[in-house]
C-alpha positions in Angstrom: -128.3 48.0 -117.7 -128.3 51.2 -115.6 -129.4 53.1 -118.8 -132.3 50.7 -119.3 -133.5 51.2 -115.7 -133.1 55.0 -115.9 -135.0 55.0 -119.3 -137.8 52.9 -118.0 -138.2 54.9 -114.8 -138.4 58.2 -116.7 -140.7 57.0 -119.4 -143.2 55.3 -117.0 -143.3 58.4 -114.9 -143.6 61.0 -117.6 -144.9 59.4 -120.8 -148.0 57.4 -121.9 -149.8 56.2 -125.0 -148.2 57.0 -128.5 -145.5 59.2 -126.9 -144.3 56.2 -124.9 -144.3 54.0 -128.0 -142.2 56.6 -130.0 -139.7 57.0 -127.2 -139.3 53.2 -126.8 -138.7 52.9 -130.6 -136.0 55.6 -130.6 -134.3 54.2 -127.5 -134.0 50.8 -129.1 -132.4 52.2 -132.3 -129.3 54.2 -131.3 -128.1 54.0 -135.0 -131.2 55.8 -136.1 -130.8 58.5 -133.5 -127.1 59.0 -134.5 -128.2 59.3 -138.1 -130.8 61.9 -137.2 -128.3 63.8 -135.1 -125.7 63.9 -137.9 -128.3 65.6 -140.2 -129.8 68.0 -137.5 -126.7 69.1 -135.6 -123.9 71.0 -137.4 -120.3 69.7 -137.1 -118.9 70.7 -133.8 -122.3 71.3 -132.2 -122.1 69.6 -128.8 -125.7 70.2 -127.9 -128.0 67.4 -127.1 -130.8 66.4 -129.4 -134.4 66.7 -128.1 -137.1 65.0 -130.2 -140.7 66.3 -129.6 -143.2 63.4 -129.1 -146.3 65.4 -130.0 -147.1 67.2 -133.3 -147.4 70.6 -131.5 -143.7 70.4 -130.4 -144.6 71.5 -126.9 -143.6 68.3 -125.2 -143.1 65.7 -123.9 -139.6 65.3 -125.2 -137.0 62.5 -125.4 -133.4 63.7 -125.1 -130.3 62.1 -126.6 -126.6 62.7 -126.8 -125.3 63.3 -130.4 -123.8 59.8 -130.3 -127.3 58.3 -129.8 -127.1 57.6 -126.1 -130.3 58.2 -124.1 -130.3 61.1 -121.6 -133.8 61.5 -120.3 -137.5 62.0 -121.0 -139.2 65.3 -120.2 -142.9 65.6 -119.5 -145.3 68.1 -121.1 -144.9 70.6 -118.3 -141.0 70.4 -118.1 -138.8 73.0 -119.6 -136.3 72.1 -122.3 -132.8 73.7 -122.0 -129.6 73.7 -124.0 -130.8 71.2 -126.6 -131.6 71.2 -130.3 -135.3 70.7 -130.7 -136.5 68.5 -133.6 -140.2 68.6 -134.4 -141.9 65.2 -134.6 -143.0 65.9 -138.2 -139.3 66.0 -139.2 -138.6 62.6 -137.8 -140.8 60.9 -140.4 -138.7 62.3 -143.4 -135.4 61.4 -141.6 -136.7 57.9 -140.9 -137.4 57.5 -144.6 -133.9 58.7 -145.4 -132.5 56.3 -142.8 -134.3 53.4 -144.5 -132.7 54.4 -147.8 -129.2 54.4 -146.3 -129.8 51.0 -144.8 -130.7 49.7 -148.2 -127.6 51.3 -149.6 -125.4 49.6 -147.1 -127.1 46.3 -147.7 -126.2 46.6 -151.4 -122.7 47.7 -150.6 -122.1 44.7 -148.4 -123.7 42.4 -151.0 -121.6 43.8 -153.9 -118.2 44.5 -152.3 -116.1 43.5 -149.4 -112.9 44.7 -147.7 -111.8 48.1 -146.6 -111.3 49.3 -150.2 -114.6 47.9 -151.5 -115.7 51.3 -152.6 -112.9 51.5 -155.2 -114.2 48.4 -157.0 -117.7 49.7 -156.8 -116.7 53.1 -158.2 -114.8 51.4 -161.0 -117.9 49.3 -161.9 -120.0 52.4 -162.0 -117.5 53.9 -164.5 -117.2 50.8 -166.6 -121.0 50.4 -167.0 -121.0 53.5 -169.2 -124.6 54.6 -170.0 -126.3 51.6 -168.3 -125.4 52.0 -164.6 -127.9 50.0 -162.6 -129.9 51.3 -159.6 -128.3 48.6 -157.4 -124.7 49.5 -158.3 -125.4 53.2 -157.8 -127.0 52.5 -154.4 -124.0 50.5 -153.3 -121.6 53.3 -154.1 -124.0 55.9 -152.5 -123.5 54.1 -149.2 -119.9 55.4 -149.1 -120.9 59.0 -150.0 -119.7 60.6 -146.8 -116.3 59.1 -147.4 -116.2 59.9 -151.1 -117.0 63.6 -151.1 -113.4 64.6 -151.7 -112.9 61.9 -154.3 -116.0 62.9 -156.2 -115.1 66.6 -156.2 -111.6 65.7 -157.4 -113.1 63.5 -160.2 -115.4 66.4 -161.2 -112.5 68.9 -161.5 -110.4 66.4 -163.5 -113.2 65.7 -165.9 -114.0 69.3 -166.5 -110.3 70.0 -167.2 -109.7 67.3 -169.7 -113.0 66.5 -171.4 -112.9 69.0 -174.3 -109.2 68.5 -174.9 -109.6 64.7 -175.0 -112.6 65.0 -177.2 -110.7 67.1 -179.8 -107.7 64.7 -179.7 -109.9 61.7 -180.4 -111.4 63.3 -183.5 -108.4 62.1 -185.5 -109.8 58.5 -185.2 -112.6 59.5 -187.6 -110.0 59.7 -190.4 -107.9 56.8 -189.2 -109.7 54.3 -186.9 -107.5 53.1 -184.0 -105.6 49.9 -184.7 -103.1 49.7 -181.8 -104.2 48.7 -178.4 -103.0 52.0 -176.9 -105.2 53.9 -179.4 -108.2 51.7 -178.7 -107.6 52.3 -174.9 -107.5 56.1 -175.5 -110.8 55.9 -177.4 -112.4 53.7 -174.7 -111.3 56.1 -172.0 -112.8 59.0 -173.9 -116.1 57.0 -174.3 -116.3 56.2 -170.6 -115.5 59.8 -169.7 -118.3 60.9 -172.0 -120.7 58.6 -170.2 -119.3 59.5 -166.8 -120.6 63.0 -167.5 -124.1 61.5 -166.9 -123.2 59.5 -163.7 -120.9 61.8 -161.8 -123.6 64.6 -161.4 -126.0 62.2 -159.7 -123.2 61.3 -157.2 -122.7 65.0 -156.6 -126.4 65.5 -156.1 -126.7 62.8 -153.4 -126.3 65.2 -150.6 -125.7 68.8 -151.8 -125.2 70.0 -148.2 -122.0 67.9 -148.1 -120.7 68.7 -151.6 -118.2 71.5 -151.9 -118.8 74.1 -154.6 -117.1 77.4 -155.1 -120.3 79.6 -155.0 -118.4 82.6 -156.3 -118.0 80.9 -159.7 -119.4 77.4 -159.3 -117.4 74.8 -161.2 -120.6 72.8 -161.4 -121.7 75.2 -164.2 -118.6 74.1 -166.2 -119.9 70.5 -165.8 -123.3 71.4 -167.2 -121.9 73.3 -170.1 -119.9 70.3 -171.1 -123.0 68.2 -170.7 -125.0 70.5 -173.0 -122.2 70.3 -175.6 -122.6 66.5 -175.7 -126.2 67.0 -177.0 -127.0 63.7 -175.3 -130.4 64.0 -173.6 -129.5 61.5 -170.8 -126.4 63.3 -169.8 -128.1 66.7 -170.0 -131.1 65.6 -167.9 -129.0 64.1 -165.1 -126.8 67.3 -165.0 -129.8 69.6 -164.7 -131.3 67.2 -162.1 -128.1 67.9 -160.1 -128.6 71.6 -160.6 -132.2 71.4 -159.2 -130.8 69.6 -156.1 -128.4 72.4 -155.4 -131.2 74.9 -156.1 -130.6 78.4 -154.6 -126.9 77.8 -154.2 -126.5 77.8 -158.0 -129.0 80.4 -158.9 -126.5 83.3 -158.7 -124.1 81.4 -161.0 -126.8 80.9 -163.7 -128.1 84.4 -163.3 -124.6 85.7 -164.1 -124.1 83.2 -166.9 -127.3 84.2 -168.6 -126.4 87.9 -168.5 -122.8 87.6 -169.7 -122.7 84.5 -171.9 -121.4 85.1 -175.4 -121.3 81.5 -176.6 -124.6 79.9 -177.6 -123.9 76.7 -175.6 -123.1 78.6 -172.5 -126.3 80.7 -172.9 -128.5 77.7 -173.5 -127.0 75.9 -170.5 -128.0 78.8 -168.3 -131.6 78.7 -169.6 -131.8 75.0 -168.9 -130.2 75.3 -165.4 -132.7 78.1 -164.5 -135.7 76.0 -165.7 -134.5 73.1 -163.5 -134.2 75.3 -160.5 -137.5 76.9 -161.1 -139.3 73.6 -161.6 -137.9 72.1 -158.4 -138.3 75.1 -156.1 -141.6 77.0 -156.2 -140.2 79.7 -153.9 -137.7 80.6 -156.6 -140.0 80.6 -159.6 -140.8 84.3 -159.6 -137.1 85.2 -159.9 -136.5 82.5 -162.5 -139.4 83.8 -164.6 -138.0 87.3 -164.7 -134.6 86.0 -165.8 -136.1 83.8 -168.5 -138.3 86.6 -170.0 -135.3 88.7 -171.0 -132.3 90.8 -169.9 -132.4 93.3 -167.1 -129.1 94.8 -168.1 -126.3 94.4 -170.7 -126.4 90.9 -172.0 -124.4 90.0 -175.2 -126.0 86.6 -175.5 -129.5 88.0 -175.9 -128.5 89.7 -179.1 -127.1 86.7 -180.9 -129.0 84.8 -183.6 -129.2 81.8 -181.3 -131.0 83.8 -178.6 -133.4 85.3 -181.2 -134.3 81.8 -182.3 -135.1 80.9 -178.7 -137.2 84.1 -178.2 -140.4 82.3 -179.2 -139.6 79.7 -176.6 -139.6 82.0 -173.7 -143.4 81.5 -173.3 -142.7 77.7 -173.3 -140.4 78.2 -170.3 -143.2 79.8 -168.3 -145.7 77.2 -169.3 -143.4 74.4 -168.3 -142.8 75.9 -164.8 -146.6 75.9 -164.3 -147.2 72.3 -165.6 -145.0 70.0 -163.6 -147.8 67.6 -162.7 -148.8 67.3 -166.4 -145.2 66.8 -167.4 -144.8 63.9 -164.9 -148.1 62.3 -166.0 -147.0 62.5 -169.6 -143.5 61.0 -168.9 -145.0 58.1 -166.8 -147.7 57.2 -169.3 -145.3 57.2 -172.2 -142.6 55.3 -170.2 -145.1 52.5 -169.2 -146.2 52.1 -172.8 -142.7 51.9 -174.2 -141.2 49.7 -171.4 -144.1 47.2 -171.8 -143.8 47.1 -175.6 -140.0 46.5 -175.2 -140.5 43.7 -172.8 -143.3 42.2 -174.9 -141.1 42.1 -178.0 -138.4 40.2 -176.0 -140.8 38.0 -174.1 -138.9 39.0 -171.0 -139.7 37.4 -167.6 -140.5 40.8 -166.2 -143.8 40.6 -168.0 -145.0 38.2 -165.3 -144.4 40.8 -162.7 -145.9 43.6 -164.9 -148.5 42.0 -167.1 -150.1 45.3 -168.0 -148.4 48.8 -168.7 -150.2 50.3 -165.7 -148.5 47.7 -163.4 -145.1 49.2 -164.0 -144.1 51.4 -161.0 -144.1 55.1 -161.7 -140.4 55.6 -160.9 -139.3 52.8 -163.2 -141.6 54.2 -166.0 -140.0 57.6 -165.5 -136.6 55.9 -166.1 -137.6 55.6 -169.8 -137.0 59.4 -170.0 -133.3 58.6 -169.9 -133.6 56.4 -173.0 -135.0 59.2 -175.1 -132.8 60.6 -177.8 -133.1 64.4 -178.1 -130.3 66.4 -179.7 -131.0 70.1 -179.1 -127.8 71.2 -181.0 -128.9 69.3 -184.1 -132.7 69.7 -183.7 -133.5 72.8 -181.7 -137.2 72.3 -182.5 -137.2 69.6 -179.9 -136.8 72.2 -177.1 -140.4 71.8 -175.9 -140.0 68.0 -175.6 -136.8 68.3 -173.7 -138.3 70.9 -171.3 -141.2 68.5 -170.5 -138.8 65.7 -169.6 -136.6 68.1 -167.6 -139.5 69.3 -165.6 -140.7 65.8 -165.0 -137.5 64.4 -163.5 -136.3 67.2 -161.2 -138.1 65.7 -158.1 -136.7 62.2 -158.5 -134.6 60.6 -155.8 -131.0 59.8 -156.8 -131.5 56.0 -157.3 -134.5 56.7 -159.5 -132.2 58.3 -162.0 -131.2 54.7 -163.0 -133.1 51.6 -164.0 -133.1 48.4 -161.9 -130.5 45.9 -162.9 -133.0 43.5 -164.5 -133.9 46.2 -167.1 -130.3 47.4 -167.6 -129.1 43.9 -168.4 -131.5 43.6 -171.3 -129.4 46.2 -173.2 -126.0 46.1 -171.7 -123.1 45.0 -173.9 -119.4 45.3 -173.3 -117.7 48.2 -175.0 -116.5 47.8 -178.5 -114.4 50.0 -180.7 -117.4 50.6 -183.0 -119.3 52.1 -180.0 -116.5 54.6 -179.5 -116.4 55.5 -183.2 -120.1 55.9 -183.5 -120.2 58.3 -180.5 -117.2 60.1 -181.9 -118.9 60.6 -185.2 -121.9 62.1 -183.5 -119.6 64.4 -181.5 -117.6 65.4 -184.6 -120.8 66.0 -186.6 -121.9 68.5 -184.0 -118.7 70.3 -183.3 -116.7 70.1 -186.5 -119.4 71.9 -188.5 -120.1 71.3 -192.2 -117.2 69.9 -194.2 -116.1 71.6 -197.5 -117.8 70.4 -200.6 -115.2 69.1 -203.0 -115.7 69.2 -206.8 -115.6 66.0 -208.7 -112.6 65.5 -210.9 -113.2 67.2 -214.3 -113.7 64.8 -217.2 -111.9 65.6 -220.5 -114.1 66.1 -223.6 -112.2 63.3 -225.4 -112.0 60.9 -222.4 -114.3 57.8 -222.3 -117.7 58.6 -220.9 -118.0 57.4 -217.3 -121.5 55.9 -218.1 -119.7 53.0 -219.8 -121.2 53.5 -223.3 -117.7 53.3 -224.9 -118.2 56.7 -226.6 -116.2 59.8 -225.9 -117.6 62.0 -223.2 -118.2 64.9 -225.7 -120.3 62.6 -227.8 -122.3 61.1 -224.9 -123.4 62.5 -221.5 -121.9 65.9 -221.9 -125.0 66.9 -223.8 -127.5 65.4 -221.4 
């Protein structure tokens, strides 16, 4: 009550018009002020938070403690001391972020309960494989501040075991799993494979809170693994994460490009740099220089793989300059394909989106993640992949996934055949061509295999 009286006295004395309205709104929403303070003040910073109430940031100001408690209002002619000043223009973007977090918590409360609800939500994310829904992701995202260590641990584990596990499962191509333990091993591998496309989006939720070793960046290992899957959905989500980290990862990809000796590592560096350059105009000049060729000893640039990509260096430059065109292309194509898909199934969503242009832009963009492009098998699709990559780097985390209503159209529970089909794809990429075996030799006096009844030397041997 005393706070209310103090606030009213100071605001009536010192504020008027829109400034008074803004101050009143902030005073009534301590949760919002705490949210703003957490993102403006560094950990351990005990200064107060002063929010400017005019666009010129010259005052008046409303001052809060970091916990959201009101301190005072300062008039235009009063001096601000020992407080962190936040310009009014920054409040709008933080307010939008706060609304996102409120929606995430609503989803979290709706889809889980109890102190360990996040565990069940994380497990659901894992089990949904390649069709994680926007709603499920948002529910998990609400717990992000509590999950940072667990996400980093999951990332390190996945990097450590993925290739080993992949090679071990290749034996199932010769002898499909029959025992439950073998089927469970194949299922775990399949889900890990798909987790390569979900985990990076969790890591990109808030790069400022995610730990990375900037001297060698383990995130680069994650994107190399993603490139080796040759799955466009997994690759795009990983490079979206790279774009979110931006300048923090640029040194790692610069070093990787100059020292890589393996084609996959080299190509991963190229894609990572395109993602960073597309998302951050201030870094494009440096990215262009790196993409145009080596500035020092670089074994990778002398490999046949690099020579094949030489003609594509101009494409990298063109893509960096054409983000708006790439987005427009992805949205138009997505709307057309989603509408045709719904029309073929006579789905109820057609009532909500009777025409392709009615489909929201962010949902249309989600069709990008249903595109099948395999750069390892079809390197000529590089241009198409770069267009999609450039289009998605500015998406928000939830926009990396479709709404549940669309996901449920395609979702099916995992079957052994799903794992074998993916394993065959992986094996076809990484096992290389199999030896050609000669057919058994037919004796001259043996019956002819054509079924004529004659000896082979009297029949097809002469044809």
